[in-house]
C-alpha positions as a Python dict, from the first residue, in 0.01 Angstrom:
ca = {
    (1, 'M'): (0, 0, 0),
    (2, 'N'): (137, -196, 292),
    (3, 'W'): (101, 25, 600),
    (4, 'N'): (323, -193, 820),
    (5, 'G'): (573, 41, 984),
    (6, 'K'): (456, 343, 782),
    (7, 'K'): (424, 667, 975),
    (8, 'A'): (90, 843, 981),
    (9, 'V'): (-9, 1157, 1168),
    (10, 'V'): (-379, 1222, 1227),
    (11, 'T'): (-471, 1575, 1332),
    (12, 'G'): (-810, 1606, 1496),
    (13, 'A'): (-780, 1248, 1623),
    (14, 'C'): (-988, 1338, 1928),
    (15, 'G'): (-1285, 1394, 1698),
    (16, 'F'): (-1544, 1168, 1538),
    (17, 'I'): (-1382, 1078, 1205),
    (18, 'G'): (-1025, 1124, 1329),
    (19, 'S'): (-1060, 865, 1606),
    (20, 'H'): (-1198, 607, 1362),
    (21, 'L'): (-919, 688, 1115),
    (22, 'A'): (-638, 651, 1371),
    (23, 'E'): (-789, 319, 1481),
    (24, 'A'): (-813, 192, 1122),
    (25, 'L'): (-453, 290, 1043),
    (26, 'V'): (-317, 99, 1343),
    (27, 'R'): (-526, -204, 1250),
    (28, 'R'): (-350, -193, 910),
    (29, 'G'): (-7, -188, 1073),
    (30, 'A'): (79, 182, 1059),
    (31, 'H'): (263, 369, 1330),
    (32, 'A'): (-3, 629, 1404),
    (33, 'T'): (53, 953, 1590),
    (34, 'A'): (-280, 1095, 1704),
    (35, 'L'): (-288, 1469, 1766),
    (36, 'V'): (-556, 1558, 2020),
    (37, 'F'): (-650, 1907, 2130),
    (38, 'Y'): (-480, 1996, 2456),
    (39, 'N'): (-704, 2049, 2757),
    (40, 'A'): (-632, 2074, 3128),
    (41, 'A'): (-858, 1777, 3205),
    (42, 'G'): (-630, 1548, 3007),
    (43, 'S'): (-916, 1415, 2795),
    (44, 'N'): (-825, 1256, 2465),
    (45, 'G'): (-1175, 1302, 2328),
    (46, 'W'): (-1301, 1006, 2125),
    (47, 'M'): (-957, 848, 2127),
    (48, 'D'): (-1056, 729, 2475),
    (49, 'A'): (-1331, 522, 2307),
    (50, 'V'): (-1087, 334, 2083),
    (51, 'P'): (-1056, -28, 2205),
    (52, 'P'): (-763, -58, 2448),
    (53, 'D'): (-589, -328, 2242),
    (54, 'V'): (-565, -78, 1957),
    (55, 'R'): (-518, 240, 2159),
    (56, 'K'): (-203, 104, 2323),
    (57, 'D'): (-32, 111, 1983),
    (58, 'I'): (-129, 473, 1907),
    (59, 'E'): (104, 754, 2006),
    (60, 'L'): (-116, 1022, 2163),
    (61, 'V'): (15, 1378, 2146),
    (62, 'A'): (-171, 1678, 2288),
    (63, 'G'): (-126, 2008, 2110),
    (64, 'D'): (-279, 2273, 1886),
    (65, 'I'): (-252, 2317, 1508),
    (66, 'R'): (-253, 2694, 1560),
    (67, 'D'): (101, 2661, 1704),
    (68, 'A'): (338, 2659, 1406),
    (69, 'D'): (644, 2563, 1610),
    (70, 'F'): (458, 2267, 1758),
    (71, 'M'): (353, 2145, 1414),
    (72, 'R'): (712, 2161, 1288),
    (73, 'R'): (816, 1939, 1578),
    (74, 'L'): (529, 1697, 1523),
    (75, 'I'): (558, 1630, 1147),
    (76, 'G'): (863, 1442, 1028),
    (77, 'P'): (1018, 1310, 705),
    (78, 'G'): (811, 1047, 530),
    (79, 'D'): (498, 1107, 735),
    (80, 'T'): (155, 1082, 578),
    (81, 'V'): (-42, 1358, 748),
    (82, 'F'): (-419, 1316, 756),
    (83, 'H'): (-535, 1665, 841),
    (84, 'L'): (-879, 1656, 1003),
    (85, 'A'): (-842, 1908, 1286),
    (86, 'A'): (-1094, 2188, 1240),
    (87, 'L'): (-1379, 2380, 1393),
    (88, 'I'): (-1675, 2224, 1215),
    (89, 'G'): (-2003, 2338, 1372),
    (90, 'I'): (-2180, 2556, 1118),
    (91, 'P'): (-2411, 2736, 1367),
    (92, 'Y'): (-2117, 2831, 1589),
    (93, 'S'): (-1937, 2981, 1288),
    (94, 'Y'): (-2207, 3249, 1280),
    (95, 'T'): (-2123, 3330, 1643),
    (96, 'S'): (-1744, 3313, 1636),
    (97, 'P'): (-1613, 3339, 1278),
    (98, 'R'): (-1265, 3459, 1376),
    (99, 'S'): (-1198, 3139, 1569),
    (100, 'Y'): (-1273, 2946, 1248),
    (101, 'V'): (-1022, 3158, 1059),
    (102, 'D'): (-756, 3097, 1324),
    (103, 'T'): (-808, 2720, 1332),
    (104, 'N'): (-920, 2624, 984),
    (105, 'I'): (-706, 2861, 780),
    (106, 'T'): (-400, 2946, 992),
    (107, 'G'): (-391, 2595, 1138),
    (108, 'T'): (-390, 2443, 789),
    (109, 'L'): (-113, 2681, 681),
    (110, 'N'): (97, 2563, 976),
    (111, 'I'): (51, 2199, 875),
    (112, 'L'): (132, 2261, 509),
    (113, 'E'): (447, 2455, 595),
    (114, 'A'): (562, 2194, 847),
    (115, 'A'): (502, 1919, 589),
    (116, 'R'): (694, 2116, 324),
    (117, 'Q'): (993, 2154, 552),
    (118, 'A'): (985, 1790, 663),
    (119, 'G'): (912, 1626, 328),
    (120, 'A'): (576, 1479, 426),
    (121, 'R'): (258, 1388, 234),
    (122, 'V'): (-67, 1565, 327),
    (123, 'I'): (-429, 1455, 294),
    (124, 'N'): (-622, 1776, 355),
    (125, 'T'): (-978, 1702, 466),
    (126, 'S'): (-1229, 1957, 344),
    (127, 'T'): (-1609, 1927, 323),
    (128, 'S'): (-1898, 1914, 77),
    (129, 'E'): (-2019, 2237, 239),
    (130, 'V'): (-1777, 2425, 13),
    (131, 'Y'): (-2022, 2368, -274),
    (132, 'G'): (-2319, 2533, -106),
    (133, 'T'): (-2660, 2447, -247),
    (134, 'A'): (-2627, 2231, -557),
    (135, 'L'): (-2641, 2422, -884),
    (136, 'H'): (-2632, 2088, -1064),
    (137, 'V'): (-2639, 1727, -949),
    (138, 'P'): (-2450, 1517, -904),
    (139, 'I'): (-2198, 1766, -767),
    (140, 'D'): (-1864, 1703, -934),
    (141, 'E'): (-1537, 1862, -830),
    (142, 'A'): (-1576, 2135, -1094),
    (143, 'H'): (-1895, 2263, -930),
    (144, 'P'): (-1861, 2630, -825),
    (145, 'L'): (-1759, 2691, -465),
    (146, 'Q'): (-2011, 2891, -262),
    (147, 'A'): (-1929, 3017, 86),
    (148, 'Q'): (-2275, 2999, 241),
    (149, 'S'): (-2140, 3006, 598),
    (150, 'P'): (-1824, 3137, 766),
    (151, 'Y'): (-1733, 2773, 823),
    (152, 'S'): (-1746, 2687, 452),
    (153, 'A'): (-1554, 3004, 368),
    (154, 'T'): (-1264, 2895, 590),
    (155, 'K'): (-1260, 2548, 438),
    (156, 'I'): (-1249, 2698, 87),
    (157, 'A'): (-955, 2911, 196),
    (158, 'A'): (-779, 2608, 344),
    (159, 'E'): (-828, 2420, 16),
    (160, 'K'): (-673, 2706, -178),
    (161, 'L'): (-373, 2714, 54),
    (162, 'A'): (-324, 2341, -6),
    (163, 'E'): (-351, 2396, -382),
    (164, 'S'): (-96, 2677, -364),
    (165, 'Y'): (153, 2457, -176),
    (166, 'F'): (124, 2192, -446),
    (167, 'K'): (168, 2439, -731),
    (168, 'S'): (430, 2660, -562),
    (169, 'F'): (637, 2408, -370),
    (170, 'E'): (539, 2070, -519),
    (171, 'L'): (412, 1956, -180),
    (172, 'P'): (242, 1619, -231),
    (173, 'V'): (-103, 1715, -108),
    (174, 'T'): (-454, 1590, -186),
    (175, 'T'): (-774, 1762, -79),
    (176, 'V'): (-1071, 1536, -11),
    (177, 'R'): (-1428, 1659, 20),
    (178, 'P'): (-1625, 1404, 222),
    (179, 'F'): (-1999, 1436, 200),
    (180, 'N'): (-2204, 1404, 521),
    (181, 'T'): (-2043, 1142, 743),
    (182, 'F'): (-2235, 974, 1026),
    (183, 'G'): (-2187, 689, 1271),
    (184, 'P'): (-2079, 609, 1627),
    (185, 'R'): (-1895, 887, 1817),
    (186, 'Q'): (-2057, 1169, 1621),
    (187, 'S'): (-2157, 1483, 1809),
    (188, 'P'): (-2531, 1538, 1866),
    (189, 'R'): (-2491, 1871, 1686),
    (190, 'A'): (-2521, 1663, 1366),
    (191, 'V'): (-2864, 1572, 1233),
    (192, 'I'): (-2857, 1190, 1249),
    (193, 'P'): (-2754, 1161, 1616),
    (194, 'T'): (-3000, 1442, 1694),
    (195, 'I'): (-3283, 1240, 1540),
    (196, 'L'): (-3180, 911, 1699),
    (197, 'L'): (-3126, 1054, 2047),
    (198, 'Q'): (-3472, 1212, 2051),
    (199, 'L'): (-3630, 883, 1942),
    (200, 'I'): (-3430, 682, 2197),
    (201, 'A'): (-3550, 922, 2468),
    (202, 'G'): (-3909, 837, 2374),
    (203, 'Q'): (-3995, 1158, 2193),
    (204, 'D'): (-4250, 1124, 1914),
    (205, 'E'): (-4212, 1486, 1801),
    (206, 'I'): (-3862, 1542, 1666),
    (207, 'S'): (-3722, 1897, 1680),
    (208, 'L'): (-3517, 1978, 1370),
    (209, 'G'): (-3422, 2255, 1133),
    (210, 'D'): (-3540, 2228, 773),
    (211, 'P'): (-3644, 1863, 709),
    (212, 'G'): (-3664, 1915, 333),
    (213, 'T'): (-3289, 1946, 282),
    (214, 'T'): (-3113, 1646, 128),
    (215, 'R'): (-2770, 1505, 201),
    (216, 'D'): (-2541, 1233, 65),
    (217, 'F'): (-2488, 1042, 390),
    (218, 'N'): (-2172, 830, 424),
    (219, 'F'): (-2113, 581, 703),
    (220, 'V'): (-1796, 669, 894),
    (221, 'A'): (-1613, 345, 808),
    (222, 'D'): (-1656, 428, 440),
    (223, 'T'): (-1527, 784, 478),
    (224, 'V'): (-1222, 642, 657),
    (225, 'E'): (-1173, 382, 385),
    (226, 'G'): (-1183, 657, 124),
    (227, 'L'): (-925, 869, 309),
    (228, 'I'): (-685, 576, 340),
    (229, 'R'): (-727, 466, -22),
    (230, 'V'): (-669, 820, -146),
    (231, 'A'): (-346, 833, 58),
    (232, 'E'): (-233, 504, -96),
    (233, 'C'): (-268, 630, -454),
    (234, 'D'): (6, 841, -613),
    (235, 'R'): (-237, 958, -882),
    (236, 'T'): (-429, 1160, -623),
    (237, 'V'): (-138, 1398, -556),
    (238, 'G'): (-235, 1752, -649),
    (239, 'V'): (-600, 1651, -692),
    (240, 'T'): (-921, 1755, -516),
    (241, 'V'): (-1169, 1468, -493),
    (242, 'N'): (-1512, 1398, -347),
    (243, 'I'): (-1591, 1107, -117),
    (244, 'G'): (-1960, 1031, -148),
    (245, 'T'): (-2207, 759, -239),
    (246, 'G'): (-2365, 943, -531),
    (247, 'S'): (-2716, 937, -382),
    (248, 'D'): (-2896, 1174, -148),
    (249, 'I'): (-3186, 1145, 94),
    (250, 'S'): (-3394, 1409, 270),
    (251, 'V'): (-3378, 1466, 645),
    (252, 'E'): (-3750, 1388, 652),
    (253, 'Q'): (-3682, 1047, 498),
    (254, 'V'): (-3408, 982, 754),
    (255, 'V'): (-3659, 1052, 1033),
    (256, 'A'): (-3900, 799, 883),
    (257, 'L'): (-3626, 534, 849),
    (258, 'A'): (-3505, 594, 1204),
    (259, 'G'): (-3861, 576, 1337),
    (260, 'K'): (-3919, 245, 1161),
    (261, 'L'): (-3591, 111, 1298),
    (262, 'L'): (-3688, 202, 1655),
    (263, 'G'): (-4054, 107, 1625),
    (264, 'R'): (-4193, 460, 1643),
    (265, 'Q'): (-4397, 689, 1418),
    (266, 'P'): (-4237, 1030, 1473),
    (267, 'T'): (-4356, 1368, 1355),
    (268, 'I'): (-4129, 1667, 1290),
    (269, 'R'): (-4140, 2005, 1457),
    (270, 'M'): (-3934, 2276, 1291),
    (271, 'D'): (-3733, 2452, 1561),
    (272, 'A'): (-3639, 2811, 1473),
    (273, 'R'): (-3315, 2780, 1672),
    (274, 'R'): (-3199, 2503, 1440),
    (275, 'L'): (-3265, 2689, 1114),
    (276, 'R'): (-2976, 2849, 929),
    (277, 'P'): (-3016, 3201, 791),
    (278, 'A'): (-3219, 3164, 471),
    (279, 'A'): (-2936, 3242, 228),
    (280, 'S'): (-2697, 3021, 426),
    (281, 'E'): (-2901, 2700, 410),
    (282, 'V'): (-2759, 2434, 181),
    (283, 'R'): (-3064, 2275, 20),
    (284, 'R'): (-2912, 1976, -156),
    (285, 'L'): (-2587, 1781, -154),
    (286, 'Q'): (-2538, 1479, -380),
    (287, 'A'): (-2184, 1370, -459),
    (288, 'G'): (-2044, 1310, -800),
    (289, 'N'): (-1795, 1027, -741),
    (290, 'E'): (-1670, 942, -1090),
    (291, 'L'): (-1330, 1100, -1026),
    (292, 'L'): (-1285, 899, -707),
    (293, 'K'): (-1377, 580, -891),
    (294, 'S'): (-1138, 656, -1178),
    (295, 'L'): (-849, 728, -940),
    (296, 'I'): (-880, 450, -685),
    (297, 'G'): (-1134, 210, -834),
    (298, 'W'): (-1372, 238, -538),
    (299, 'T'): (-1668, 442, -419),
    (300, 'P'): (-1848, 424, -83),
    (301, 'P'): (-2167, 216, -76),
    (302, 'A'): (-2500, 379, 2),
    (303, 'R'): (-2599, 218, 331),
    (304, 'V'): (-2803, 466, 530),
    (305, 'E'): (-3031, 203, 685),
    (306, 'E'): (-2744, -22, 795),
    (307, 'G'): (-2552, 278, 927),
    (308, 'L'): (-2858, 401, 1117),
    (309, 'R'): (-2891, 63, 1286),
    (310, 'I'): (-2525, 56, 1392),
    (311, 'T'): (-2540, 417, 1511),
    (312, 'A'): (-2864, 363, 1701),
    (313, 'D'): (-2720, 57, 1876),
    (314, 'W'): (-2419, 261, 1984),
    (315, 'L'): (-2625, 560, 2097),
    (316, 'Q'): (-2856, 342, 2305),
    (317, 'K'): (-2550, 237, 2505),
    (318, 'E'): (-2412, 591, 2524),
    (319, 'A'): (-2735, 792, 2560),
    (320, 'G'): (-2644, 889, 2916),
    (321, 'R'): (-2374, 1117, 2776),
    (322, 'Y'): (-2629, 1346, 2613),
    (323, 'D'): (-2935, 1554, 2683),
    (324, 'S'): (-3177, 1475, 2399),
    (325, 'A'): (-3372, 1798, 2460),
    (326, 'R'): (-3067, 2020, 2427),
    (327, 'Y'): (-2976, 2197, 2106),
    (328, 'Y'): (-2603, 2142, 2055),
    (329, 'I'): (-2443, 2399, 1824),
}
């Protein structure tokens, strides 16, 4: 697909993946509208980190997906809507589950309805957390859905709304389930920046939750590539598809790789604050990516070590933003 002059709307563009996606779309020639969450300080979140030569070509709009009228004004005919706006922190979903319902479910409904009225295409971004702990690996799209946190429950509900709009109204919508994305601009609430920031601060004892859990880690550029390629393919309409490398690695192994990268020999201290409730912990995530490969002829490469190096280089420049001793939820 030639993106020159094509209209794309990215919700959640102020966030980690959304900012990279808006940047990539503009670099491919798209007219990108980046929806950032309104705040009185006028911050555009991570959109402010996009290089100025690219940012000048992005239309920044401040608003809220919970406002249905606003979404109807934002989404127009022919738009490709990449829907990434969401509350995503799993620990905070235990504290404030209703806010996740309002944003992740009602907000998604507002986007689907606005797209239906406008005649737009929607790429609904879900999460591998909808699977819960793997009952079989690799986890294909037919794997049972298990709501092991309020966050994952709201993402399952959002997926089902998207499915209903395809089946009821023929809305051209695709749901993608990215497995664990990491890279520059990611919040320190996520495990890889948590590990790297503690090492960069000179800590040899790394405070973590359960280091035995495994994840299918995807570098952010590859998640973005998958989202764009899915949007370019007509065969993905009405489909739910994973984006993942097909291999997993334990958090403990990530600590060892990060320590080697930074010339340290860290140990791990399990921090009770960082542990999920026992029945809520997702023990293993490993993507099945055969459907993705069959649809678009591409799967993301497994490049944890390369991604760690790029992320560590970025965090060393940005470490002043964060308190490595703080637990971000």
